[in-house]
mmCIF file of the C-alpha atoms, coordinates in Angstrom:
data_MODEL
# 
_entry.id   MODEL 
# 
loop_
_atom_site.group_PDB 
_atom_site.id 
_atom_site.type_symbol 
_atom_site.label_atom_id 
_atom_site.label_alt_id 
_atom_site.label_comp_id 
_atom_site.label_asym_id 
_atom_site.label_entity_id 
_atom_site.label_seq_id 
_atom_site.pdbx_PDB_ins_code 
_atom_site.Cartn_x 
_atom_site.Cartn_y 
_atom_site.Cartn_z 
_atom_site.occupancy 
_atom_site.B_iso_or_equiv 
_atom_site.pdbx_formal_charge 
_atom_site.auth_seq_id 
_atom_site.auth_comp_id 
_atom_site.auth_asym_id 
_atom_site.auth_atom_id 
_atom_site.pdbx_PDB_model_num 
ATOM 1  C CA . UNK A 1 1  ? -0.600  -8.426  5.296   1.00 0.00 ? 1  UNK A CA 1 
ATOM 2  C CA . UNK A 1 2  ? 2.701   -7.258  3.888   1.00 0.00 ? 2  UNK A CA 1 
ATOM 3  C CA . UNK A 1 3  ? 4.636   -4.193  5.251   1.00 0.00 ? 3  UNK A CA 1 
ATOM 4  C CA . UNK A 1 4  ? 6.139   -1.541  2.609   1.00 0.00 ? 4  UNK A CA 1 
ATOM 5  C CA . UNK A 1 5  ? 7.375   1.195   4.064   1.00 0.00 ? 5  UNK A CA 1 
ATOM 6  C CA . UNK A 1 6  ? 7.549   4.799   2.757   1.00 0.00 ? 6  UNK A CA 1 
ATOM 7  C CA . UNK A 1 7  ? 10.301  7.574   3.849   1.00 0.00 ? 7  UNK A CA 1 
ATOM 8  C CA . UNK A 1 8  ? 8.843   10.957  3.081   1.00 0.00 ? 8  UNK A CA 1 
ATOM 9  C CA . UNK A 1 9  ? 10.765  14.666  4.121   1.00 0.00 ? 9  UNK A CA 1 
ATOM 10 C CA . UNK A 1 10 ? 9.827   15.902  7.380   1.00 0.00 ? 10 UNK A CA 1 
ATOM 11 C CA . UNK A 1 11 ? 8.430   18.428  6.375   1.00 0.00 ? 11 UNK A CA 1 
ATOM 12 C CA . UNK A 1 12 ? 5.562   16.271  4.201   1.00 0.00 ? 12 UNK A CA 1 
ATOM 13 C CA . UNK A 1 13 ? 5.474   14.549  8.122   1.00 0.00 ? 13 UNK A CA 1 
ATOM 14 C CA . UNK A 1 14 ? 4.305   16.764  9.646   1.00 0.00 ? 14 UNK A CA 1 
ATOM 15 C CA . UNK A 1 15 ? 1.648   18.599  6.735   1.00 0.00 ? 15 UNK A CA 1 
ATOM 16 C CA . UNK A 1 16 ? 0.230   14.773  7.114   1.00 0.00 ? 16 UNK A CA 1 
ATOM 17 C CA . UNK A 1 17 ? -0.047  15.226  10.741  1.00 0.00 ? 17 UNK A CA 1 
ATOM 18 C CA . UNK A 1 18 ? -2.098  18.934  10.131  1.00 0.00 ? 18 UNK A CA 1 
ATOM 19 C CA . UNK A 1 19 ? -4.635  16.649  8.135   1.00 0.00 ? 19 UNK A CA 1 
ATOM 20 C CA . UNK A 1 20 ? -6.947  13.877  9.558   1.00 0.00 ? 20 UNK A CA 1 
ATOM 21 C CA . UNK A 1 21 ? -6.292  11.046  7.507   1.00 0.00 ? 21 UNK A CA 1 
ATOM 22 C CA . UNK A 1 22 ? -5.451  7.101   8.306   1.00 0.00 ? 22 UNK A CA 1 
ATOM 23 C CA . UNK A 1 23 ? -2.782  7.144   5.941   1.00 0.00 ? 23 UNK A CA 1 
ATOM 24 C CA . UNK A 1 24 ? -2.431  3.481   6.351   1.00 0.00 ? 24 UNK A CA 1 
ATOM 25 C CA . UNK A 1 25 ? -5.331  3.110   4.942   1.00 0.00 ? 25 UNK A CA 1 
ATOM 26 C CA . UNK A 1 26 ? -5.179  6.383   2.034   1.00 0.00 ? 26 UNK A CA 1 
ATOM 27 C CA . UNK A 1 27 ? -2.199  5.527   0.286   1.00 0.00 ? 27 UNK A CA 1 
ATOM 28 C CA . UNK A 1 28 ? -3.391  1.513   0.350   1.00 0.00 ? 28 UNK A CA 1 
ATOM 29 C CA . UNK A 1 29 ? -6.262  2.508   -1.374  1.00 0.00 ? 29 UNK A CA 1 
ATOM 30 C CA . UNK A 1 30 ? -4.962  4.655   -3.966  1.00 0.00 ? 30 UNK A CA 1 
ATOM 31 C CA . UNK A 1 31 ? -2.441  2.128   -4.410  1.00 0.00 ? 31 UNK A CA 1 
ATOM 32 C CA . UNK A 1 32 ? -5.338  -0.790  -5.687  1.00 0.00 ? 32 UNK A CA 1 
ATOM 33 C CA . UNK A 1 33 ? -6.703  2.223   -7.824  1.00 0.00 ? 33 UNK A CA 1 
ATOM 34 C CA . UNK A 1 34 ? -3.738  2.543   -9.809  1.00 0.00 ? 34 UNK A CA 1 
ATOM 35 C CA . UNK A 1 35 ? -3.257  -1.852  -10.134 1.00 0.00 ? 35 UNK A CA 1 
ATOM 36 C CA . UNK A 1 36 ? -6.933  -1.838  -11.222 1.00 0.00 ? 36 UNK A CA 1 
ATOM 37 C CA . UNK A 1 37 ? -5.704  0.923   -13.610 1.00 0.00 ? 37 UNK A CA 1 
ATOM 38 C CA . UNK A 1 38 ? -3.379  -0.875  -14.465 1.00 0.00 ? 38 UNK A CA 1 
ATOM 39 C CA . UNK A 1 39 ? -5.042  -3.804  -15.449 1.00 0.00 ? 39 UNK A CA 1 
ATOM 40 C CA . UNK A 1 40 ? -7.619  -1.991  -17.066 1.00 0.00 ? 40 UNK A CA 1 
ATOM 41 C CA . UNK A 1 41 ? -5.499  -0.575  -19.231 1.00 0.00 ? 41 UNK A CA 1 
ATOM 42 C CA . UNK A 1 42 ? -3.374  -3.858  -20.290 1.00 0.00 ? 42 UNK A CA 1 
ATOM 43 C CA . UNK A 1 43 ? -7.240  -5.517  -20.505 1.00 0.00 ? 43 UNK A CA 1 
ATOM 44 C CA . UNK A 1 44 ? -7.993  -3.269  -22.851 1.00 0.00 ? 44 UNK A CA 1 
ATOM 45 C CA . UNK A 1 45 ? -4.860  -3.460  -25.183 1.00 0.00 ? 45 UNK A CA 1 
ATOM 46 C CA . UNK A 1 46 ? -5.294  -7.185  -25.248 1.00 0.00 ? 46 UNK A CA 1 
ATOM 47 C CA . UNK A 1 47 ? -9.104  -6.349  -26.133 1.00 0.00 ? 47 UNK A CA 1 
ATOM 48 C CA . UNK A 1 48 ? -7.750  -3.973  -28.828 1.00 0.00 ? 48 UNK A CA 1 
ATOM 49 C CA . UNK A 1 49 ? -5.176  -6.388  -30.353 1.00 0.00 ? 49 UNK A CA 1 
ATOM 50 C CA . UNK A 1 50 ? -8.106  -9.234  -30.754 1.00 0.00 ? 50 UNK A CA 1 
ATOM 51 C CA . UNK A 1 51 ? -10.416 -6.567  -32.431 1.00 0.00 ? 51 UNK A CA 1 
ATOM 52 C CA . UNK A 1 52 ? -7.802  -6.065  -34.745 1.00 0.00 ? 52 UNK A CA 1 
ATOM 53 C CA . UNK A 1 53 ? -7.116  -9.279  -35.709 1.00 0.00 ? 53 UNK A CA 1 
ATOM 54 C CA . UNK A 1 54 ? -10.158 -10.074 -36.470 1.00 0.00 ? 54 UNK A CA 1 
ATOM 55 C CA . UNK A 1 55 ? -11.114 -6.861  -38.340 1.00 0.00 ? 55 UNK A CA 1 
ATOM 56 C CA . UNK A 1 56 ? -8.383  -8.287  -40.826 1.00 0.00 ? 56 UNK A CA 1 
ATOM 57 C CA . UNK A 1 57 ? -10.289 -11.222 -41.479 1.00 0.00 ? 57 UNK A CA 1 
ATOM 58 C CA . UNK A 1 58 ? -7.057  -13.612 -39.766 1.00 0.00 ? 58 UNK A CA 1 
ATOM 59 C CA . UNK A 1 59 ? -8.603  -14.399 -35.891 1.00 0.00 ? 59 UNK A CA 1 
ATOM 60 C CA . UNK A 1 60 ? -7.898  -18.100 -35.471 1.00 0.00 ? 60 UNK A CA 1 
ATOM 61 C CA . UNK A 1 61 ? -9.567  -18.907 -31.730 1.00 0.00 ? 61 UNK A CA 1 
ATOM 62 C CA . UNK A 1 62 ? -8.236  -22.334 -32.070 1.00 0.00 ? 62 UNK A CA 1 
ATOM 63 C CA . UNK A 1 63 ? -4.568  -20.352 -31.854 1.00 0.00 ? 63 UNK A CA 1 
ATOM 64 C CA . UNK A 1 64 ? -5.391  -18.028 -29.076 1.00 0.00 ? 64 UNK A CA 1 
ATOM 65 C CA . UNK A 1 65 ? -7.117  -20.963 -26.883 1.00 0.00 ? 65 UNK A CA 1 
ATOM 66 C CA . UNK A 1 66 ? -3.783  -22.871 -27.511 1.00 0.00 ? 66 UNK A CA 1 
ATOM 67 C CA . UNK A 1 67 ? -1.959  -20.012 -26.692 1.00 0.00 ? 67 UNK A CA 1 
ATOM 68 C CA . UNK A 1 68 ? -3.448  -19.432 -23.435 1.00 0.00 ? 68 UNK A CA 1 
ATOM 69 C CA . UNK A 1 69 ? -3.308  -22.933 -22.197 1.00 0.00 ? 69 UNK A CA 1 
ATOM 70 C CA . UNK A 1 70 ? 0.557   -22.993 -22.992 1.00 0.00 ? 70 UNK A CA 1 
ATOM 71 C CA . UNK A 1 71 ? 1.071   -19.512 -20.527 1.00 0.00 ? 71 UNK A CA 1 
ATOM 72 C CA . UNK A 1 72 ? -0.634  -21.696 -17.647 1.00 0.00 ? 72 UNK A CA 1 
# 
C-alpha cells in the first residue's frame, strides 16, 4: 500500500479530533468513490460517442476493434 500525506490547518485537525472517525479509512473510501465516479463518466462519454456514430449509420465495428487492439 502507498502512503499519501495531507496537510490540514491546525484548527481543522483539532476539530477532526472531536469526531469519532477513522480518518485514514474515510479518506481512502472517498478517494475510491471519486475514482469510480470519474471512470463511470469516462465510460459514459465513450458510450455516447459510439451511440452518436451508430445513429448516423457510419459506425465501423472492424475499425473500432482495430483501434482497441492498437491501444493495447
